[in-house]
C-alpha positions in Angstrom: 20.5 15.3 -12.8 18.7 18.0 -11.7 17.0 18.3 -8.1 13.6 17.1 -8.2 10.8 19.9 -8.2 8.9 18.1 -5.4 10.6 16.5 -2.5 10.3 12.7 -1.9 8.5 13.5 1.4 5.8 15.7 -0.4 5.3 13.0 -3.2 5.0 10.5 -0.1 2.5 12.4 1.6 0.5 12.8 -1.5 0.4 9.1 -2.0 -0.8 8.7 1.4 -3.6 11.5 1.2 -4.7 9.8 -2.1 -4.6 6.4 -0.8 -7.0 7.5 2.2 -9.5 8.9 -0.4 -9.6 5.7 -2.3 -7.1 6.5 -5.3 -5.7 3.6 -7.1 -1.9 2.8 -7.3 -1.8 4.4 -11.1 -3.8 7.4 -10.1 -0.6 9.7 -9.5 -1.3 12.0 -12.3 2.4 12.5 -13.1 3.9 12.1 -16.7 4.5 8.6 -17.6 8.1 9.1 -17.7 8.3 10.9 -14.1 10.8 9.7 -11.7 8.3 10.4 -8.9 5.9 7.7 -10.1 8.0 5.1 -8.2 8.1 7.0 -5.1 4.5 7.5 -5.1 3.8 3.8 -5.9 6.3 2.7 -3.3 4.5 4.8 -0.7 0.8 3.6 -1.8 2.3 0.1 -1.6 3.2 0.7 2.3 -0.3 2.2 2.7 -1.9 -1.0 1.2 0.4 -3.2 3.1 -0.6 -1.4 6.3 -4.3 -1.6 5.5 -4.1 -5.6 4.9 -2.1 -6.1 8.2 -4.7 -4.0 10.1 -7.3 -6.3 8.8 -5.5 -9.4 9.9 -5.1 -8.0 13.4 -8.7 -7.0 13.4 -9.9 -10.8 12.5 -7.6 -12.2 14.7 -8.6 -10.1 17.5 -12.4 -10.9 16.5 -12.0 -14.6 16.4 -8.9 -15.5 18.8 -10.1 -19.0 19.4 -10.9 -19.9 15.7 -7.7 -20.7 14.0 -9.6 -21.8 10.9 -11.3 -18.4 10.6 -7.8 -16.7 11.0 -6.4 -18.9 8.4 -9.2 -18.2 5.9 -8.6 -14.6 6.3 -5.0 -15.0 5.8 -5.4 -16.8 2.7 -7.9 -14.3 1.4 -5.7 -11.4 2.2 -2.7 -13.2 0.7 -4.7 -13.5 -2.4 -5.8 -10.0 -2.6 -2.2 -8.8 -2.0 -0.9 -11.3 -5.0 -3.8 -10.0 -7.3 -3.1 -6.6 -6.6 0.8 -7.3 -7.3 1.6 -4.9 -4.3 5.3 -4.7 -3.4 6.6 -4.5 0.1 9.9 -3.1 -0.1 11.7 -1.3 2.8 11.5 2.5 3.0 15.3 3.6 1.9 
């Protein structure tokens, strides 16, 4: 197999940049058969995971003495994760 035209680090950087500007998980622009899609989507998923975890922390900080509000937020976030079909694999 030939060396990739673009490095993994560059694909990940492009995915992070796209995520930051609001691009969706499928907005990579690669040909349907490109191996880079998997790298792009893994990085996009990590960005989404981090965003959701930050949301949980923000909610917990905002209402530290309200466990019901925190649990409600956790349930909503879990539903969003499930609906998005986001995978949370670890970086190789």
